[in-house]
N, CA, C and O atoms as a GROMACS GRO file, in nm:
protein
  352
    1MET      N    1 -10.760   9.679  -7.633
    1MET     CA    2 -10.787   9.812  -7.592
    1MET      C    3 -10.727   9.823  -7.438
    1MET      O    4 -10.741   9.739  -7.349
    2ASP      N    5 -10.655   9.949  -7.431
    2ASP     CA    6 -10.607   9.950  -7.261
    2ASP      C    7 -10.735  10.039  -7.185
    2ASP      O    8 -10.841  10.064  -7.243
    3GLY      N    9 -10.713  10.070  -7.082
    3GLY     CA   10 -10.827  10.097  -6.990
    3GLY      C   11 -10.817  10.259  -6.996
    3GLY      O   12 -10.867  10.309  -6.896
    4THR      N   13 -10.773  10.340  -7.074
    4THR     CA   14 -10.758  10.478  -7.113
    4THR      C   15 -10.881  10.511  -7.220
    4THR      O   16 -10.926  10.626  -7.226
    5HIS      N   17 -10.923  10.424  -7.288
    5HIS     CA   18 -11.027  10.441  -7.380
    5HIS      C   19 -11.177  10.369  -7.320
    5HIS      O   20 -11.275  10.341  -7.388
    6ARG      N   21 -11.163  10.354  -7.195
    6ARG     CA   22 -11.307  10.305  -7.157
    6ARG      C   23 -11.361  10.401  -7.117
    6ARG      O   24 -11.295  10.488  -7.060
    7LYS      N   25 -11.519  10.412  -7.139
    7LYS     CA   26 -11.570  10.498  -7.089
    7LYS      C   27 -11.709  10.442  -6.992
    7LYS      O   28 -11.762  10.331  -7.001
    8THR      N   29 -11.748  10.560  -6.893
    8THR     CA   30 -11.869  10.514  -6.797
    8THR      C   31 -11.997  10.499  -6.921
    8THR      O   32 -12.006  10.523  -7.042
    9ALA      N   33 -12.075  10.453  -6.829
    9ALA     CA   34 -12.215  10.481  -6.878
    9ALA      C   35 -12.260  10.636  -6.894
    9ALA      O   36 -12.312  10.691  -6.991
   10GLY      N   37 -12.226  10.683  -6.785
   10GLY     CA   38 -12.298  10.842  -6.770
   10GLY      C   39 -12.192  10.925  -6.897
   10GLY      O   40 -12.240  11.026  -6.948
   11GLN      N   41 -12.060  10.882  -6.941
   11GLN     CA   42 -11.996  10.951  -7.039
   11GLN      C   43 -12.062  10.918  -7.158
   11GLN      O   44 -12.078  11.009  -7.240
   12HIS      N   45 -12.103  10.805  -7.182
   12HIS     CA   46 -12.156  10.776  -7.334
   12HIS      C   47 -12.286  10.842  -7.333
   12HIS      O   48 -12.336  10.873  -7.441
   13LYS      N   49 -12.360  10.871  -7.202
   13LYS     CA   50 -12.514  10.933  -7.203
   13LYS      C   51 -12.469  11.070  -7.263
   13LYS      O   52 -12.519  11.099  -7.372
   14LEU      N   53 -12.378  11.162  -7.204
   14LEU     CA   54 -12.342  11.261  -7.223
   14LEU      C   55 -12.290  11.281  -7.372
   14LEU      O   56 -12.321  11.374  -7.445
   15ALA      N   57 -12.206  11.176  -7.403
   15ALA     CA   58 -12.178  11.212  -7.570
   15ALA      C   59 -12.284  11.211  -7.636
   15ALA      O   60 -12.307  11.310  -7.705
   16ALA      N   61 -12.386  11.092  -7.636
   16ALA     CA   62 -12.522  11.080  -7.702
   16ALA      C   63 -12.609  11.229  -7.700
   16ALA      O   64 -12.663  11.284  -7.796
   17ARG      N   65 -12.604  11.271  -7.572
   17ARG     CA   66 -12.703  11.396  -7.579
   17ARG      C   67 -12.640  11.510  -7.644
   17ARG      O   68 -12.706  11.596  -7.704
   18GLY      N   69 -12.497  11.513  -7.632
   18GLY     CA   70 -12.435  11.658  -7.673
   18GLY      C   71 -12.458  11.638  -7.845
   18GLY      O   72 -12.456  11.740  -7.913
   19HIS      N   73 -12.481  11.506  -7.913
   19HIS     CA   74 -12.466  11.478  -8.050
   19HIS      C   75 -12.612  11.475  -8.097
   19HIS      O   76 -12.650  11.454  -8.213
   20ARG      N   77 -12.692  11.499  -7.986
   20ARG     CA   78 -12.848  11.508  -8.014
   20ARG      C   79 -12.896  11.349  -8.068
   20ARG      O   80 -12.995  11.322  -8.136
   21LEU      N   81 -12.809  11.267  -8.022
   21LEU     CA   82 -12.904  11.117  -8.043
   21LEU      C   83 -13.004  11.092  -7.992
   21LEU      O   84 -13.032  11.156  -7.891
   22THR      N   85 -13.092  11.000  -8.036
   22THR     CA   86 -13.208  10.946  -7.975
   22THR      C   87 -13.174  10.798  -7.943
   22THR      O   88 -13.138  10.721  -8.032
   23MET      N   89 -13.186  10.765  -7.826
   23MET     CA   90 -13.159  10.610  -7.786
   23MET      C   91 -13.278  10.550  -7.750
   23MET      O   92 -13.343  10.619  -7.672
   24LYS      N   93 -13.323  10.457  -7.777
   24LYS     CA   94 -13.471  10.376  -7.763
   24LYS      C   95 -13.429  10.230  -7.752
   24LYS      O   96 -13.358  10.175  -7.836
   25GLY      N   97 -13.478  10.169  -7.641
   25GLY     CA   98 -13.470   9.990  -7.648
   25GLY      C   99 -13.599   9.947  -7.583
   25GLY      O  100 -13.691  10.023  -7.552
   26LEU      N  101 -13.597   9.805  -7.565
   26LEU     CA  102 -13.711   9.750  -7.499
   26LEU      C  103 -13.645   9.667  -7.430
   26LEU      O  104 -13.555   9.590  -7.465
   27ILE      N  105 -13.706   9.687  -7.302
   27ILE     CA  106 -13.694   9.588  -7.167
   27ILE      C  107 -13.780   9.492  -7.184
   27ILE      O  108 -13.895   9.536  -7.188
   28VAL      N  109 -13.773   9.368  -7.196
   28VAL     CA  110 -13.878   9.235  -7.220
   28VAL      C  111 -13.946   9.259  -7.083
   28VAL      O  112 -14.067   9.278  -7.082
   29SER      N  113 -13.870   9.260  -6.959
   29SER     CA  114 -13.948   9.254  -6.827
   29SER      C  115 -14.044   9.344  -6.830
   29SER      O  116 -14.144   9.318  -6.762
   30ASP      N  117 -14.042   9.459  -6.901
   30ASP     CA  118 -14.124   9.547  -6.879
   30ASP      C  119 -14.244   9.518  -6.921
   30ASP      O  120 -14.336   9.587  -6.878
   31TRP      N  121 -14.273   9.410  -7.015
   31TRP     CA  122 -14.387   9.369  -7.086
   31TRP      C  123 -14.444   9.223  -7.066
   31TRP      O  124 -14.520   9.160  -7.139
   32LEU      N  125 -14.385   9.189  -6.950
   32LEU     CA  126 -14.430   9.035  -6.906
   32LEU      C  127 -14.584   9.006  -6.875
   32LEU      O  128 -14.637   8.895  -6.883
   33ASP      N  129 -14.649   9.130  -6.839
   33ASP     CA  130 -14.778   9.086  -6.817
   33ASP      C  131 -14.862   9.076  -6.929
   33ASP      O  132 -14.979   9.040  -6.923
   34GLY      N  133 -14.803   9.107  -7.030
   34GLY     CA  134 -14.890   9.081  -7.167
   34GLY      C  135 -14.858   8.960  -7.235
   34GLY      O  136 -14.924   8.918  -7.330
   35ARG      N  137 -14.750   8.900  -7.182
   35ARG     CA  138 -14.673   8.791  -7.249
   35ARG      C  139 -14.804   8.663  -7.310
   35ARG      O  140 -14.816   8.619  -7.424
   36ALA      N  141 -14.872   8.635  -7.211
   36ALA     CA  142 -14.960   8.532  -7.239
   36ALA      C  143 -15.086   8.573  -7.338
   36ALA      O  144 -15.147   8.488  -7.403
   37GLY      N  145 -15.107   8.673  -7.340
   37GLY     CA  146 -15.204   8.746  -7.456
   37GLY      C  147 -15.143   8.722  -7.580
   37GLY      O  148 -15.196   8.678  -7.682
   38PHE      N  149 -15.019   8.758  -7.562
   38PHE     CA  150 -14.973   8.767  -7.711
   38PHE      C  151 -14.919   8.642  -7.742
   38PHE      O  152 -14.915   8.622  -7.863
   39GLU      N  153 -14.876   8.551  -7.672
   39GLU     CA  154 -14.856   8.421  -7.683
   39GLU      C  155 -14.973   8.319  -7.767
   39GLU      O  156 -14.953   8.239  -7.858
   40ARG      N  157 -15.100   8.356  -7.698
   40ARG     CA  158 -15.230   8.319  -7.772
   40ARG      C  159 -15.234   8.378  -7.921
   40ARG      O  160 -15.224   8.307  -8.021
   41GLU      N  161 -15.249   8.502  -7.923
   41GLU     CA  162 -15.257   8.583  -8.039
   41GLU      C  163 -15.169   8.521  -8.144
   41GLU      O  164 -15.214   8.446  -8.231
   42ALA      N  165 -15.022   8.558  -8.130
   42ALA     CA  166 -14.932   8.555  -8.225
   42ALA      C  167 -14.917   8.391  -8.244
   42ALA      O  168 -14.866   8.352  -8.349
   43GLY      N  169 -14.958   8.295  -8.146
   43GLY     CA  170 -14.902   8.160  -8.145
   43GLY      C  171 -15.037   8.097  -8.250
   43GLY      O  172 -15.020   7.990  -8.308
   44GLY      N  173 -15.155   8.166  -8.264
   44GLY     CA  174 -15.234   8.126  -8.372
   44GLY      C  175 -15.227   8.185  -8.490
   44GLY      O  176 -15.292   8.132  -8.580
   45HIS      N  177 -15.142   8.316  -8.521
   45HIS     CA  178 -15.121   8.333  -8.636
   45HIS      C  179 -14.986   8.238  -8.706
   45HIS      O  180 -14.987   8.215  -8.827
   46PHE      N  181 -14.879   8.190  -8.623
   46PHE     CA  182 -14.778   8.134  -8.616
   46PHE      C  183 -14.828   8.014  -8.691
   46PHE      O  184 -14.793   7.984  -8.805
   47LYS      N  185 -14.927   7.935  -8.604
   47LYS     CA  186 -14.986   7.806  -8.668
   47LYS      C  187 -15.032   7.796  -8.805
   47LYS      O  188 -15.005   7.704  -8.882
   48ALA      N  189 -15.109   7.908  -8.830
   48ALA     CA  190 -15.184   7.927  -8.959
   48ALA      C  191 -15.109   7.962  -9.057
   48ALA      O  192 -15.157   7.969  -9.170
   49GLY      N  193 -14.975   7.991  -9.030
   49GLY     CA  194 -14.890   8.027  -9.121
   49GLY      C  195 -14.872   8.177  -9.185
   49GLY      O  196 -14.811   8.217  -9.284
   50ASN      N  197 -14.955   8.246  -9.081
   50ASN     CA  198 -14.941   8.404  -9.102
   50ASN      C  199 -14.797   8.494  -9.068
   50ASN      O  200 -14.758   8.598  -9.121
   51LEU      N  201 -14.744   8.424  -8.975
   51LEU     CA  202 -14.629   8.445  -8.914
   51LEU      C  203 -14.511   8.337  -8.941
   51LEU      O  204 -14.513   8.216  -8.916
   52LYS      N  205 -14.406   8.416  -8.999
   52LYS     CA  206 -14.307   8.292  -9.028
   52LYS      C  207 -14.175   8.341  -8.942
   52LYS      O  208 -14.152   8.460  -8.922
   53SER      N  209 -14.097   8.239  -8.896
   53SER     CA  210 -13.980   8.262  -8.828
   53SER      C  211 -13.843   8.290  -8.932
   53SER      O  212 -13.822   8.205  -9.018
   54LEU      N  213 -13.778   8.373  -8.926
   54LEU     CA  214 -13.675   8.399  -9.028
   54LEU      C  215 -13.548   8.350  -8.957
   54LEU      O  216 -13.532   8.342  -8.835
   55ALA      N  217 -13.463   8.319  -9.050
   55ALA     CA  218 -13.327   8.271  -8.988
   55ALA      C  219 -13.196   8.270  -9.146
   55ALA      O  220 -13.205   8.259  -9.268
   56THR      N  221 -13.096   8.287  -9.051
   56THR     CA  222 -13.002   8.304  -9.159
   56THR      C  223 -12.913   8.153  -9.128
   56THR      O  224 -12.866   8.130  -9.017
   57THR      N  225 -12.899   8.058  -9.246
   57THR     CA  226 -12.819   7.953  -9.218
   57THR      C  227 -12.683   7.931  -9.265
   57THR      O  228 -12.656   7.939  -9.384
   58ALA      N  229 -12.608   7.908  -9.188
   58ALA     CA  230 -12.429   7.873  -9.241
   58ALA      C  231 -12.434   7.743  -9.241
   58ALA      O  232 -12.492   7.693  -9.144
   59ARG      N  233 -12.385   7.662  -9.331
   59ARG     CA  234 -12.355   7.534  -9.323
   59ARG      C  235 -12.215   7.448  -9.307
   59ARG      O  236 -12.129   7.452  -9.394
   60GLY      N  237 -12.202   7.374  -9.190
   60GLY     CA  238 -12.080   7.310  -9.143
   60GLY      C  239 -12.014   7.415  -9.048
   60GLY      O  240 -12.015   7.537  -9.063
   61ILE      N  241 -11.944   7.327  -8.924
   61ILE     CA  242 -11.858   7.388  -8.863
   61ILE      C  243 -11.747   7.497  -8.872
   61ILE      O  244 -11.712   7.572  -8.781
   62ASP      N  245 -11.690   7.492  -9.018
   62ASP     CA  246 -11.601   7.580  -9.060
   62ASP      C  247 -11.661   7.701  -9.085
   62ASP      O  248 -11.577   7.787  -9.111
   63GLN      N  249 -11.780   7.742  -9.088
   63GLN     CA  250 -11.846   7.846  -9.114
   63GLN      C  251 -11.897   7.916  -8.986
   63GLN      O  252 -11.941   8.031  -8.989
   64ALA      N  253 -11.889   7.836  -8.864
   64ALA     CA  254 -11.934   7.914  -8.723
   64ALA      C  255 -11.885   8.066  -8.702
   64ALA      O  256 -11.958   8.162  -8.679
   65VAL      N  257 -11.764   8.065  -8.713
   65VAL     CA  258 -11.671   8.181  -8.678
   65VAL      C  259 -11.744   8.298  -8.774
   65VAL      O  260 -11.798   8.394  -8.721
   66ASP      N  261 -11.740   8.281  -8.922
   66ASP     CA  262 -11.814   8.363  -8.997
   66ASP      C  263 -11.973   8.402  -8.972
   66ASP      O  264 -12.028   8.512  -8.978
   67ALA      N  265 -12.027   8.267  -8.939
   67ALA     CA  266 -12.198   8.317  -8.902
   67ALA      C  267 -12.172   8.400  -8.746
   67ALA      O  268 -12.238   8.500  -8.721
   68PHE      N  269 -12.093   8.359  -8.671
   68PHE     CA  270 -12.097   8.457  -8.525
   68PHE      C  271 -12.067   8.620  -8.564
   68PHE      O  272 -12.112   8.716  -8.501
   69LEU      N  273 -11.985   8.625  -8.675
   69LEU     CA  274 -11.923   8.771  -8.667
   69LEU      C  275 -12.033   8.836  -8.794
   69LEU      O  276 -12.036   8.954  -8.826
   70GLY      N  277 -12.116   8.729  -8.853
   70GLY     CA  278 -12.227   8.787  -8.924
   70GLY      C  279 -12.327   8.853  -8.848
   70GLY      O  280 -12.373   8.960  -8.887
   71LEU      N  281 -12.373   8.788  -8.721
   71LEU     CA  282 -12.477   8.833  -8.655
   71LEU      C  283 -12.438   8.928  -8.573
   71LEU      O  284 -12.524   9.014  -8.553
   72ILE      N  285 -12.334   8.943  -8.517
   72ILE     CA  286 -12.280   9.060  -8.432
   72ILE      C  287 -12.275   9.171  -8.533
   72ILE      O  288 -12.308   9.281  -8.489
   73GLN      N  289 -12.240   9.163  -8.667
   73GLN     CA  290 -12.212   9.272  -8.747
   73GLN      C  291 -12.342   9.307  -8.815
   73GLN      O  292 -12.355   9.409  -8.883
   74GLY      N  293 -12.446   9.212  -8.792
   74GLY     CA  294 -12.594   9.285  -8.844
   74GLY      C  295 -12.613   9.215  -9.007
   74GLY      O  296 -12.709   9.253  -9.074
   75ARG      N  297 -12.530   9.128  -9.056
   75ARG     CA  298 -12.516   9.050  -9.161
   75ARG      C  299 -12.650   8.954  -9.166
   75ARG      O  300 -12.693   8.914  -9.274
   76SER      N  301 -12.705   8.923  -9.053
   76SER     CA  302 -12.819   8.832  -9.040
   76SER      C  303 -12.962   8.839  -9.042
   76SER      O  304 -12.995   8.917  -8.952
   77LEU      N  305 -13.061   8.793  -9.100
   77LEU     CA  306 -13.166   8.793  -9.094
   77LEU      C  307 -13.256   8.702  -9.001
   77LEU      O  308 -13.259   8.581  -9.024
   78GLY      N  309 -13.334   8.760  -8.890
   78GLY     CA  310 -13.391   8.669  -8.790
   78GLY      C  311 -13.286   8.585  -8.703
   78GLY      O  312 -13.186   8.653  -8.680
   79LYS      N  313 -13.281   8.477  -8.657
   79LYS     CA  314 -13.169   8.383  -8.589
   79LYS      C  315 -13.072   8.341  -8.694
   79LYS      O  316 -13.084   8.336  -8.817
   80MET      N  317 -12.965   8.310  -8.606
   80MET     CA  318 -12.874   8.262  -8.694
   80MET      C  319 -12.857   8.125  -8.669
   80MET      O  320 -12.873   8.103  -8.549
   81VAL      N  321 -12.830   8.021  -8.734
   81VAL     CA  322 -12.820   7.911  -8.712
   81VAL      C  323 -12.723   7.840  -8.805
   81VAL      O  324 -12.732   7.848  -8.927
   82VAL      N  325 -12.641   7.777  -8.749
   82VAL     CA  326 -12.520   7.702  -8.778
   82VAL      C  327 -12.536   7.553  -8.800
   82VAL      O  328 -12.502   7.481  -8.707
   83GLU      N  329 -12.579   7.500  -8.904
   83GLU     CA  330 -12.599   7.361  -8.925
   83GLU      C  331 -12.486   7.270  -8.934
   83GLU      O  332 -12.407   7.296  -9.024
   84LEU      N  333 -12.460   7.168  -8.860
   84LEU     CA  334 -12.358   7.094  -8.829
   84LEU      C  335 -12.376   6.951  -8.906
   84LEU      O  336 -12.278   6.876  -8.905
   85ALA      N  337 -12.488   6.911  -8.967
   85ALA     CA  338 -12.497   6.795  -9.046
   85ALA      C  339 -12.616   6.804  -9.112
   85ALA      O  340 -12.722   6.828  -9.053
   86CYS      N  341 -12.605   6.785  -9.249
   86CYS     CA  342 -12.755   6.748  -9.275
   86CYS      C  343 -12.836   6.667  -9.201
   86CYS      O  344 -12.796   6.565  -9.147
   87SER      N  345 -12.987   6.721  -9.194
   87SER     CA  346 -13.088   6.665  -9.161
   87SER      C  347 -13.148   6.579  -9.262
   87SER      O  348 -13.175   6.623  -9.373
   88GLN      N  349 -13.172   6.444  -9.225
   88GLN     CA  350 -13.250   6.357  -9.319
   88GLN      C  351 -13.362   6.292  -9.278
   88GLN      O  352 -13.425   6.221  -9.356
   0.00000   0.00000   0.00000
């Protein structure tokens, strides 16, 4: 892609507003004051088995590129793990 196709953040915001898009996000640092309480509460649920960590697993280094592409294309569930060797 050459420089003629680049847009500034302001241009993207104007384009979004022109199309009546809604943009929402989460800035983790806005919520740091509640971290300790969340870790206590969620940690207890996690230890009790009420919360589960989700992961998509690809097996073998030859699958690493496809795993990465799947991650950025939204084809993974939870975290993406590339398993390099069988655990015993």
